[in-house]
Residue frames relative to the residue before (quaternion, step in Angstrom):
aa qw qx qy qz dx dy dz
X 1.0000 0.0000 0.0000 0.0000 0.00 0.00 0.00
X 0.5726 -0.5673 0.4616 0.3704 3.55 -1.28 0.39
X 0.6139 -0.5700 0.4027 0.3688 3.55 -1.30 0.24
X 0.7710 0.1890 -0.1314 0.5937 3.58 1.20 -0.41
X 0.5070 -0.6229 0.4993 0.3251 3.57 -1.25 0.45
X 0.1017 -0.7773 0.6193 0.0427 3.55 -0.93 0.97
X 0.7072 -0.4424 0.3262 0.4447 3.59 -1.28 0.13
X 0.5531 0.6304 -0.3903 0.3800 3.59 1.13 -0.57
X 0.6421 0.5464 -0.3298 0.4246 3.59 1.07 -0.65
X 0.6920 0.4275 -0.2857 0.5068 3.59 1.26 -0.10
X 0.4407 0.7486 -0.4128 0.2739 3.57 1.30 0.13
X 0.4340 -0.6725 0.4829 0.3553 3.58 1.14 -0.57
X 0.6356 0.5510 -0.3138 0.4404 3.57 1.30 0.03
X 0.8562 -0.1257 0.0839 0.4941 3.56 -1.09 -0.77
X 0.6859 0.4823 -0.3044 0.4520 3.60 0.86 -0.90
X 0.6084 0.5337 -0.3562 0.4671 3.61 1.05 -0.66
X 0.6425 0.5190 -0.3207 0.4637 3.58 0.96 -0.85
X 0.6532 0.5081 -0.3210 0.4605 3.59 0.96 -0.81
X 0.6244 0.5395 -0.3366 0.4536 3.59 0.98 -0.80
X 0.6802 0.4811 -0.2811 0.4764 3.56 0.94 -0.90
X 0.7543 0.4437 -0.2250 0.4285 3.55 0.72 -1.13
X 0.7574 0.3933 -0.2103 0.4769 3.61 1.03 -0.73
X 0.7841 0.3002 -0.1640 0.5178 3.60 1.11 -0.53
X 0.7696 0.3985 -0.2216 0.4470 3.58 0.57 -1.15
X 0.7135 0.4697 -0.2821 0.4367 3.58 0.71 -1.03
X 0.6532 0.4944 -0.3514 0.4532 3.68 0.84 -0.72
X 0.6971 0.4772 -0.2836 0.4538 3.59 0.99 -0.76
X 0.8060 0.2970 -0.1092 0.5002 3.58 1.00 -0.85
X 0.2729 0.8378 -0.4554 0.1273 3.57 1.30 0.05
X 0.2385 0.7063 -0.6491 0.1513 3.51 -1.11 0.92
X 0.6978 -0.5110 0.2804 0.4163 3.63 -1.11 0.48
X 0.6622 0.5048 -0.3233 0.4496 3.60 0.93 -0.79
X 0.6820 0.4796 -0.2892 0.4704 3.59 0.91 -0.88
X 0.6093 0.6053 -0.3421 0.3812 3.57 1.05 -0.81
X 0.5883 0.5879 -0.3715 0.4125 3.62 1.15 -0.50
X 0.1592 -0.8399 0.5033 0.1259 3.60 1.22 -0.56
X 0.3245 0.7436 -0.5152 0.2762 3.56 0.90 0.93
X 0.7093 -0.4150 0.3292 0.4651 3.57 -1.30 -0.10
X 0.7804 0.0469 -0.0220 0.6231 3.56 1.18 -0.62
X 0.4336 -0.6941 0.5116 0.2616 3.56 -1.31 0.11
X 0.3352 -0.6602 0.6267 0.2429 3.53 -1.21 0.65
X 0.3724 -0.7825 0.4529 0.2096 3.56 -0.48 1.18
X 0.4328 -0.6965 0.5039 0.2714 3.63 -0.70 1.03
X 0.7954 0.2560 -0.2138 0.5061 3.55 -0.94 0.90
X 0.7484 0.2061 -0.1567 0.6107 3.57 1.30 -0.08
X 0.0915 -0.8868 0.4501 0.0510 3.52 0.77 1.16
X 0.6787 0.4817 -0.3029 0.4642 3.59 1.19 -0.31
X 0.6463 0.4969 -0.3258 0.4789 3.58 1.26 0.14
X 0.1198 -0.7629 0.6319 0.0658 3.55 -1.13 0.79
X 0.1207 -0.8035 0.5829 0.0037 3.54 -1.10 0.79
X 0.0910 0.7891 -0.6046 0.0592 3.57 -1.07 0.72
X 0.0810 -0.7785 0.6192 0.0630 3.56 -1.25 0.41
X 0.0175 0.7943 -0.6060 0.0394 3.56 -1.14 0.63
X 0.2227 -0.7496 0.6084 0.1351 3.55 -1.21 0.61
X 0.2042 -0.8088 0.5493 0.0493 3.55 -0.97 0.93
X 0.0184 -0.8279 0.5542 -0.0844 3.54 -0.66 1.21
X 0.2355 0.8323 -0.4823 0.1388 3.58 1.23 0.41
X 0.0231 -0.7661 0.6417 0.0295 3.51 -1.20 0.65
X 0.4849 -0.2241 -0.8364 0.1230 1.58 -1.68 1.89
X 0.6151 -0.5886 0.3820 0.3594 3.57 -1.19 0.50
X 0.7414 0.2396 -0.1654 0.6047 3.59 1.22 -0.45
X 0.0731 0.7935 -0.5943 0.1085 3.57 -0.80 1.05
X 0.6578 -0.5102 0.3481 0.4311 3.64 -1.13 0.42
X 0.8098 0.2472 -0.2033 0.4917 3.57 -0.71 1.08
X 0.8297 -0.0453 0.0372 0.5551 3.60 1.18 -0.10
X 0.1815 -0.7438 0.6285 0.1368 3.50 -1.36 -0.27
X 0.7446 -0.4231 0.2831 0.4318 3.54 -1.33 0.16
X 0.6568 0.5261 -0.3204 0.4350 3.60 0.97 -0.77
X 0.6688 0.4837 -0.2918 0.4833 3.57 0.87 -0.94
X 0.6478 0.5385 -0.3113 0.4398 3.55 0.97 -0.92
X 0.6498 0.5404 -0.3216 0.4270 3.59 0.99 -0.83
X 0.6611 0.4664 -0.3047 0.5026 3.58 1.10 -0.62
X 0.7085 0.4808 -0.2816 0.4330 3.57 0.68 -1.09
X 0.6361 0.5565 -0.3426 0.4104 3.60 0.95 -0.79
X 0.7185 0.4275 -0.2592 0.4835 3.58 0.88 -0.89
X 0.6016 0.5406 -0.3542 0.4694 3.60 1.04 -0.72
X 0.6801 0.4952 -0.2939 0.4536 3.58 0.92 -0.88
X 0.6107 0.5452 -0.3587 0.4484 3.59 1.02 -0.70
X 0.6612 0.4890 -0.3087 0.4779 3.59 0.99 -0.79
X 0.6461 0.5279 -0.3227 0.4470 3.59 0.98 -0.82
X 0.6638 0.5322 -0.3142 0.4212 3.59 0.98 -0.81
X 0.7104 0.3792 -0.2819 0.5216 3.61 1.15 -0.36
X 0.6623 -0.5540 0.2899 0.4128 3.57 1.21 0.56
X 0.5593 0.6353 -0.3730 0.3800 3.57 1.23 0.28
X 0.3289 -0.6849 0.6098 0.2257 3.51 -1.37 0.37
X 0.3505 -0.7640 0.5051 0.1956 3.58 -0.45 1.22
X 0.1031 -0.8086 0.5781 0.0356 3.57 -0.99 0.89
X 0.8289 0.0680 0.0185 0.5549 3.60 0.82 -0.96
X 0.1275 -0.7823 0.6071 0.0570 3.54 -1.13 0.78
X 0.2709 -0.6733 0.6482 0.2302 3.51 -1.35 0.39
X 0.1818 -0.7748 0.5983 0.0925 3.54 -1.22 0.51
X 0.0018 0.7891 -0.6132 0.0365 3.58 -0.66 1.14
X 0.1406 -0.8030 0.5784 0.0287 3.55 -0.82 1.08
X 0.0828 -0.7324 0.6717 0.0747 3.55 -1.06 0.82
X 0.0843 -0.8315 0.5485 -0.0274 3.55 -0.32 1.33
X 0.3321 -0.7288 0.5645 0.1997 3.53 -1.11 0.73
X 0.5563 -0.5930 0.4715 0.3413 3.54 -1.02 0.81
X 0.7520 0.3505 -0.2736 0.4866 3.57 -0.83 1.00
X 0.4720 0.6576 -0.4580 0.3675 3.62 1.21 -0.13
X 0.4383 -0.6957 0.4916 0.2867 3.64 -0.75 0.93
X 0.4973 -0.6669 0.4684 0.2975 3.58 -0.85 0.96
X 0.6063 0.5670 -0.3581 0.4274 3.60 1.05 -0.71
X 0.6554 0.5004 -0.3098 0.4734 3.59 1.04 -0.76
X 0.6440 0.5046 -0.3214 0.4769 3.57 0.98 -0.81
X 0.6350 0.5306 -0.3336 0.4516 3.58 0.96 -0.83
X 0.6449 0.5226 -0.3140 0.4608 3.58 1.02 -0.82
X 0.6544 0.5073 -0.3102 0.4670 3.59 0.99 -0.81
X 0.6722 0.4950 -0.3015 0.4606 3.58 0.92 -0.89
X 0.6334 0.5196 -0.3368 0.4641 3.59 1.02 -0.71
X 0.6365 0.5101 -0.3210 0.4812 3.57 1.02 -0.76
X 0.6369 0.5261 -0.3113 0.4697 3.56 1.00 -0.87
X 0.6396 0.5271 -0.3214 0.4580 3.59 0.96 -0.87
X 0.6757 0.4998 -0.2946 0.4547 3.57 0.90 -0.93
X 0.6542 0.5081 -0.3150 0.4634 3.59 0.97 -0.83
X 0.6454 0.5152 -0.3232 0.4621 3.60 1.00 -0.80
X 0.6485 0.5133 -0.3209 0.4615 3.59 0.96 -0.83
X 0.6655 0.5031 -0.3025 0.4610 3.58 0.96 -0.87
X 0.7054 0.4488 -0.2585 0.4838 3.59 1.04 -0.76
X 0.4495 -0.7159 0.4365 0.3081 3.61 1.24 -0.19
X 0.5544 0.5817 -0.4133 0.4283 3.58 1.08 0.70
X 0.3085 -0.7412 0.5697 0.1758 3.55 -1.27 0.49
X 0.3517 -0.6785 0.5991 0.2389 3.55 -1.14 0.71
X 0.0524 -0.8678 0.4937 -0.0232 3.60 -0.35 1.22
X 0.7930 0.0488 -0.0515 0.6051 3.60 1.22 -0.17
X 0.0823 0.8244 -0.5559 0.0682 3.57 -1.18 0.31
X 0.2274 -0.7475 0.6089 0.1371 3.53 -1.36 -0.15
X 0.1241 -0.7809 0.6080 0.0713 3.57 -1.19 0.58
X 0.0087 -0.7654 0.6435 -0.0045 3.54 -1.01 0.89
X 0.1687 -0.7574 0.6214 0.1085 3.58 -1.18 0.64
X 0.1437 -0.7885 0.5947 0.0625 3.57 -0.88 1.01
X 0.6745 -0.5191 0.3452 0.3955 3.56 -1.26 0.45
X 0.6463 -0.5192 0.4012 0.3896 3.53 -1.24 0.58
X 0.7934 0.2836 -0.2340 0.4851 3.56 -0.93 0.99
X 0.7186 0.4472 -0.2508 0.4698 3.61 1.26 -0.05
X 0.7723 0.3634 -0.2021 0.4802 3.60 1.17 0.19
X 0.3723 -0.7596 0.4721 0.2480 3.60 1.26 0.06
X 0.7616 -0.3960 0.2037 0.4709 3.58 0.91 0.90
X 0.7208 -0.3551 0.2839 0.5232 3.57 0.31 -1.25
X 0.0944 -0.7267 0.6766 0.0722 3.53 -1.17 0.79
X 0.1585 -0.7881 0.5897 0.0772 3.57 -1.10 0.71
X 0.0844 -0.7512 0.6517 0.0625 3.55 -1.08 0.82
X 0.0231 -0.7637 0.6446 0.0276 3.55 -1.04 0.83
X 0.1018 -0.7430 0.6571 0.0764 3.54 -1.14 0.74
X 0.1422 -0.8200 0.5531 0.0377 3.55 -0.99 0.83
X 0.0899 -0.7674 0.6324 0.0551 3.51 -1.22 0.60
X 0.0973 0.7985 -0.5858 0.0986 3.55 -1.04 0.77
X 0.5926 -0.5826 0.4412 0.3387 3.52 -1.35 -0.13
X 0.4427 -0.6790 0.5242 0.2611 3.55 -1.01 0.87
X 0.0983 -0.8150 0.5708 0.0173 3.56 -0.67 1.13
X 0.8018 0.1806 -0.0708 0.5652 3.59 1.06 -0.64
X 0.1145 -0.8413 0.5264 0.0452 3.61 0.18 1.25
X 0.7296 0.4923 -0.3138 0.3562 3.51 -1.36 0.23
X 0.4754 0.6680 -0.4575 0.3440 3.61 1.21 0.04
X 0.2752 0.7555 -0.5479 0.2308 3.57 -0.69 1.08
X 0.5538 -0.5885 0.4587 0.3694 3.61 -1.07 0.58
X 0.6026 0.5770 -0.3626 0.4153 3.59 1.14 -0.54
X 0.6187 0.5567 -0.3400 0.4379 3.61 1.24 -0.31
X 0.4905 0.6824 -0.4245 0.3370 3.59 1.25 -0.26
X 0.1187 -0.7926 0.5970 0.0346 3.56 -1.07 0.86
X 0.6308 -0.5280 0.4039 0.4002 3.57 -1.22 0.52
X 0.7680 0.3310 -0.2651 0.4798 3.56 -0.96 0.90
X 0.4846 0.6618 -0.4404 0.3650 3.60 1.21 -0.28
X 0.3652 -0.7342 0.5386 0.1939 3.52 -1.22 0.60
X 0.3175 -0.7358 0.5747 0.1657 3.54 -1.11 0.81
X 0.0885 -0.8049 0.5868 0.0028 3.56 -0.73 1.13
X 0.1232 -0.7451 0.6463 0.1095 3.55 -1.24 0.51
X 0.4744 -0.7268 0.4279 0.2523 3.57 -0.94 0.89
X 0.8177 -0.0932 0.0523 0.5656 3.61 1.20 -0.06
X 0.7918 -0.3383 0.2339 0.4515 3.54 -1.33 -0.22
X 0.3574 -0.7575 0.5200 0.1677 3.54 -1.04 0.85
X 0.7970 0.3758 -0.2567 0.3970 3.53 -1.28 0.54
X 0.4163 0.7489 -0.4528 0.2465 3.61 1.24 -0.10
X 0.7001 0.4800 -0.2947 0.4389 3.60 0.78 -0.99
X 0.6932 0.5024 -0.2989 0.4215 3.57 0.71 -1.04
X 0.7046 0.4484 -0.2816 0.4724 3.57 0.87 -0.87
X 0.6228 0.5395 -0.3505 0.4453 3.61 1.01 -0.72
X 0.6738 0.4799 -0.2952 0.4781 3.59 0.94 -0.87
X 0.6616 0.5119 -0.3195 0.4453 3.57 0.90 -0.87
X 0.6658 0.4875 -0.3081 0.4734 3.59 0.97 -0.79
X 0.6274 0.5168 -0.3372 0.4749 3.58 1.04 -0.73
X 0.6501 0.5230 -0.3073 0.4576 3.57 1.06 -0.75
X 0.7583 0.4098 -0.2066 0.4629 3.55 0.91 -0.93
X 0.3094 -0.7670 0.5026 0.2517 3.56 1.14 -0.64
X 0.4161 0.7524 -0.4339 0.2690 3.58 1.24 0.32
X 0.8221 0.0854 0.0304 0.5621 3.57 1.06 -0.70
X 0.0854 -0.7793 0.6194 0.0404 3.55 -0.99 0.85
X 0.2886 0.7522 -0.5556 0.2053 3.57 -1.14 0.57
X 0.7771 -0.3606 0.2595 0.4457 3.54 -1.18 -0.61
X 0.4782 0.6971 -0.4326 0.3136 3.60 1.20 -0.19
X 0.0386 0.8061 -0.5833 0.0915 3.56 -0.66 1.17
X 0.5770 -0.5561 0.4655 0.3758 3.55 -1.22 0.47
X 0.3948 -0.7100 0.5331 0.2364 3.56 -1.19 0.61
X 0.2195 0.8285 -0.4949 0.1435 3.61 1.27 0.27
X 0.2838 0.7414 -0.5542 0.2502 3.59 -0.58 1.18
X 0.4593 -0.6449 0.5349 0.2952 3.55 -1.26 0.50
X 0.2839 -0.8251 0.4793 0.0944 3.56 -0.70 1.17
X 0.3596 0.7679 -0.4823 0.2202 3.62 1.20 0.06
X 0.6742 0.4994 -0.2990 0.4546 3.58 0.91 -0.88
X 0.6366 0.5237 -0.3242 0.4641 3.57 1.02 -0.77
X 0.6441 0.5158 -0.3214 0.4646 3.59 0.97 -0.83
X 0.6582 0.5016 -0.3184 0.4624 3.61 0.93 -0.84
X 0.6243 0.5320 -0.3387 0.4610 3.59 1.02 -0.75
X 0.6371 0.5273 -0.3236 0.4596 3.58 1.01 -0.81
X 0.7129 0.4404 -0.2702 0.4741 3.60 0.82 -0.92
X 0.6081 0.5612 -0.3564 0.4338 3.60 1.06 -0.64
X 0.5961 0.5870 -0.3594 0.4135 3.59 1.18 -0.47
X 0.4796 -0.6659 0.4388 0.3661 3.57 1.21 -0.44
X 0.4579 0.6729 -0.4594 0.3557 3.59 1.25 -0.01
X 0.3975 -0.6912 0.5481 0.2527 3.56 -1.02 0.80
X 0.1281 -0.7928 0.5945 0.0391 3.57 -0.93 0.91
X 0.3511 -0.7517 0.5245 0.1913 3.58 -0.76 1.05
X 0.7849 -0.1284 0.1568 0.5855 3.56 0.84 -1.05
X 0.1519 -0.7572 0.6293 0.0873 3.55 -1.27 0.58
X 0.1043 0.7615 -0.6393 0.0216 3.55 -1.22 0.55
X 0.2738 -0.6918 0.6258 0.2344 3.55 -1.23 0.48
X 0.3243 -0.7917 0.4885 0.1716 3.60 -0.52 1.17
X 0.0166 -0.8280 0.5589 -0.0407 3.57 0.15 1.30
X 0.8185 0.0678 -0.0308 0.5696 3.63 -0.48 -1.13
X 0.7765 0.2948 -0.2415 0.5018 3.55 -0.90 0.94
X 0.3765 -0.7845 0.4344 0.2327 3.57 1.29 -0.23
X 0.7717 -0.3748 0.2623 0.4418 3.52 -1.38 -0.10
X 0.6368 0.5481 -0.3448 0.4186 3.60 0.94 -0.82
X 0.6783 0.4831 -0.2966 0.4675 3.59 0.87 -0.92
X 0.6404 0.5334 -0.3246 0.4472 3.59 0.96 -0.85
X 0.6840 0.4749 -0.2914 0.4708 3.58 0.88 -0.90
X 0.5953 0.5454 -0.3632 0.4650 3.59 1.09 -0.61
X 0.6383 0.5232 -0.3202 0.4651 3.59 1.04 -0.76
X 0.5896 0.5863 -0.3637 0.4199 3.61 1.09 -0.65
X 0.8194 0.2661 -0.1057 0.4966 3.60 0.85 -0.96
X 0.3670 0.7477 -0.4869 0.2628 3.60 1.24 0.08
X 0.8439 0.0959 -0.1080 0.5166 3.57 -0.70 1.10
X 0.5556 0.6213 -0.3857 0.3957 3.59 1.27 0.14
X 0.5463 -0.6076 0.4648 0.3410 3.55 -1.31 0.20
X 0.6755 0.4382 -0.2766 0.5246 3.57 1.31 0.09
X 0.1960 -0.7536 0.6120 0.1383 3.52 -1.32 0.36
X 0.3468 -0.7055 0.5701 0.2387 3.56 -1.32 -0.07
X 0.1226 -0.7659 0.6266 0.0757 3.55 -1.01 0.86
X 0.1874 -0.7877 0.5825 0.0713 3.56 -0.77 1.11
X 0.3085 -0.7171 0.5939 0.1947 3.54 -1.25 0.57
X 0.4249 -0.7419 0.4528 0.2532 3.58 -0.42 1.21
X 0.6695 0.5232 -0.3026 0.4318 3.58 0.92 -0.88
X 0.6801 0.5044 -0.2870 0.4480 3.59 1.17 -0.51
X 0.5952 0.6028 -0.3576 0.3931 3.59 1.22 -0.40
X 0.3043 -0.7841 0.5080 0.1858 3.62 -0.54 1.09
X 0.1087 0.7589 -0.6310 0.1187 3.57 -0.78 1.11
X 0.4568 -0.6900 0.4875 0.2784 3.59 -0.81 0.98
X 0.5985 -0.5817 0.4206 0.3557 3.55 -1.14 0.67
X 0.6476 0.5202 -0.3194 0.4561 3.57 1.02 -0.81
X 0.6284 0.5167 -0.3322 0.4772 3.59 1.10 -0.66
X 0.6256 0.5255 -0.3378 0.4673 3.59 0.96 -0.80
X 0.6702 0.5002 -0.3013 0.4581 3.56 0.92 -0.92
X 0.6630 0.5010 -0.3071 0.4639 3.57 0.94 -0.88
X 0.6513 0.5115 -0.3185 0.4613 3.59 0.96 -0.84
X 0.6378 0.5206 -0.3273 0.4637 3.58 1.00 -0.79
X 0.6782 0.4976 -0.2937 0.4541 3.58 0.99 -0.84
X 0.7601 0.3886 -0.1896 0.4851 3.55 1.00 -0.90
X 0.4649 -0.6895 0.4411 0.3375 3.60 1.25 -0.13
X 0.4709 0.6732 -0.4326 0.3714 3.58 1.11 0.73
X 0.3090 -0.7048 0.6022 0.2125 3.55 -1.35 0.12
X 0.4659 -0.7152 0.4460 0.2694 3.59 -0.60 1.14
X 0.6143 0.5632 -0.3533 0.4249 3.60 1.11 -0.57
X 0.7272 0.3818 -0.2260 0.5238 3.59 1.23 -0.39
X 0.5251 0.6304 -0.4155 0.3927 3.61 1.26 0.03
X 0.5554 -0.6362 0.4339 0.3139 3.55 -1.09 0.79
X 0.1313 -0.7408 0.6547 0.0728 3.52 -1.28 0.67
X 0.1199 -0.8124 0.5671 0.0633 3.60 -1.00 0.73
X 0.7593 0.2834 -0.2098 0.5469 3.58 1.22 0.35
X 0.6026 0.5187 -0.3592 0.4886 3.55 1.18 0.63
X 0.1496 -0.7721 0.6067 0.1156 3.56 -1.25 0.45
X 0.2842 -0.6879 0.6379 0.1979 3.49 -1.36 0.47
X 0.0322 -0.7904 0.6118 -0.0053 3.57 -0.97 0.88
X 0.1759 -0.7403 0.6365 0.1260 3.54 -1.14 0.70
X 0.0007 -0.8125 0.5790 -0.0678 3.56 -0.71 1.14
X 0.5921 -0.5393 0.4347 0.4119 3.61 -1.18 0.37
X 0.6145 -0.5928 0.3621 0.3739 3.62 -1.01 0.72
X 0.6635 0.5173 -0.3172 0.4377 3.59 1.02 -0.72
X 0.6985 0.4346 -0.2694 0.5006 3.61 1.26 -0.28
X 0.3701 0.7707 -0.4647 0.2305 3.59 1.27 0.02
X 0.7095 0.4617 -0.2813 0.4520 3.60 0.71 -1.03
X 0.6331 0.5294 -0.3293 0.4588 3.57 1.01 -0.79
X 0.6762 0.4926 -0.2905 0.4645 3.55 0.92 -0.90
X 0.6558 0.5054 -0.3159 0.4633 3.59 0.94 -0.85
X 0.6436 0.5208 -0.3291 0.4542 3.59 0.94 -0.82
X 0.6485 0.5146 -0.3166 0.4630 3.57 1.01 -0.81
X 0.6591 0.5053 -0.3110 0.4620 3.58 0.88 -0.91
X 0.7019 0.4820 -0.2709 0.4490 3.58 0.88 -0.95
X 0.6042 0.5632 -0.3590 0.4345 3.59 1.21 -0.35
X 0.6704 0.4633 -0.2835 0.5054 3.58 1.27 -0.31
X 0.5910 -0.6060 0.3867 0.3660 3.65 -0.95 0.76
X 0.7041 0.4608 -0.2756 0.4648 3.61 1.02 -0.71
X 0.7450 0.3689 -0.2229 0.5092 3.60 1.25 -0.10
X 0.2782 0.8175 -0.4745 0.1709 3.56 1.27 0.30
X 0.7579 0.3457 -0.1903 0.5195 3.59 1.11 -0.64
X 0.2281 0.8040 -0.5162 0.1871 3.59 1.18 0.58
X 0.0137 -0.8008 0.5978 -0.0340 3.55 -1.11 0.74
X 0.4054 -0.6343 0.5918 0.2881 3.52 -1.34 0.42
X 0.0954 -0.8562 0.5078 -0.0025 3.57 -0.58 1.13
X 0.8380 0.0079 0.0113 0.5454 3.62 1.15 -0.15
X 0.3511 -0.7240 0.5690 0.1699 3.50 -1.41 0.11
X 0.4192 -0.6559 0.5635 0.2768 3.54 -1.17 0.67
X 0.0172 -0.8225 0.5654 -0.0594 3.55 -0.77 1.07
X 0.4237 -0.6849 0.5291 0.2674 3.55 -1.26 0.43
X 0.4796 0.7200 -0.4109 0.2875 3.60 1.27 -0.11
X 0.8022 0.1332 -0.0582 0.5791 3.61 1.01 -0.72
X 0.1742 -0.8373 0.5074 0.1058 3.60 0.39 1.19
X 0.8448 0.1862 -0.1517 0.4781 3.54 -0.99 0.91
X 0.6977 0.4581 -0.2667 0.4819 3.58 1.26 0.05
X 0.2467 -0.7010 0.6426 0.1867 3.50 -1.34 0.47
X 0.0521 -0.7980 0.6004 0.0022 3.58 -0.75 1.05
X 0.2580 -0.7479 0.5962 0.1361 3.52 -1.20 0.64
X 0.2362 -0.7357 0.6169 0.1498 3.56 -0.76 1.07
X 0.3142 -0.8076 0.4736 0.1576 3.55 -0.34 1.27
X 0.6784 -0.4924 0.3626 0.4072 3.54 -1.32 0.29
X 0.6949 0.4574 -0.2678 0.4859 3.59 1.20 -0.46
X 0.6269 -0.5891 0.3225 0.3949 3.58 1.27 0.22
X 0.5666 0.5850 -0.3985 0.4220 3.59 1.23 0.02
X 0.3703 -0.7041 0.5523 0.2491 3.54 -1.32 -0.06
X 0.1076 -0.7792 0.6168 0.0272 3.52 -1.04 0.88
X 0.3383 -0.7290 0.5566 0.2108 3.58 -0.87 0.91
X 0.2072 -0.7658 0.6001 0.1026 3.55 -0.87 1.01
X 0.1051 -0.7909 0.6015 0.0399 3.56 -0.87 0.97
X 0.6680 -0.4379 0.3796 0.4668 3.55 -1.28 0.04
X 0.6173 -0.5476 0.4122 0.3862 3.53 -1.15 0.62
X 0.1671 -0.7698 0.6110 0.0788 3.55 -0.92 0.97
X 0.7944 0.1709 -0.1620 0.5599 3.56 -0.51 1.17
X 0.5549 -0.6053 0.4658 0.3298 3.54 -1.35 0.12
X 0.2198 -0.7995 0.5446 0.1262 3.59 0.00 1.28
X 0.7975 0.0066 0.0381 0.6021 3.59 0.90 -0.95
X 0.1317 -0.8116 0.5636 0.0798 3.64 0.00 1.18
X 0.8270 0.2210 -0.1774 0.4855 3.56 -1.32 0.43
X 0.3497 0.7776 -0.4517 0.2628 3.58 1.00 0.85
X 0.7995 0.0464 -0.0128 0.5987 3.59 1.21 -0.38
């Protein structure tokens, strides 16, 4: 690791992995933490799942969402990705002296609405206030607990020939926030911020077998898929033409020098399913409003162990690695 912490360590990419693997995991190692999933299955309470997340997005209000909504949806989604049904959240606020009460009230109202829509209750919390100039307005931490409904989800369950599905267009959140931050472009581009618990239940209700689920937030879809096969005897090959990306996102990425595969998403999931369950799973996802644009985008293969490759529209191949550096800091 470097001698000082830089923004790269919050990117969700290579530096984040190094921070976890070289500092946090050796110091705090235990079986539950070692899984390094979106949430933890609590030892001794196999039917409970737990997760926590902190939210530092700037600007606090952006097309399609805000810091309050994001704080609920992010933690609810982490629980859903490990097969859990979120039930209760904690809410911790770090407020900066000088924050307008009207703005805080607006964030809390948004948070309340998102919690009601997701079917979770805020049951405990904490508030701290720091001196003016030391807190960037407001930071929010939420921790969630719920019941395990779908056990066994893990990258280790992936098999050769499995299909990789995405529930909709990629890159919406990251580009929407970046454009709101820069003021460079206005239009229909909005964050996809949403709670995915209902979509996950619809997928499992279909009877489709699911190997693993993840919501590709920091680091985007490319980084998440790299984590699926890191150190494994299998790889993943994606088809560029099959990956759904909005035209406005492509245009924004071209203007800002970004790649939609590495942009954060806050209302999409990646699923790996057996090939014989692909159509069933896609039909289930597409039957839900949050999965209407679901697509099959790749295949698990033994040809490139531990790697994610992209077959481009021109027939070439590109190796996708974990995000290197902070492409979009302060994005969630």
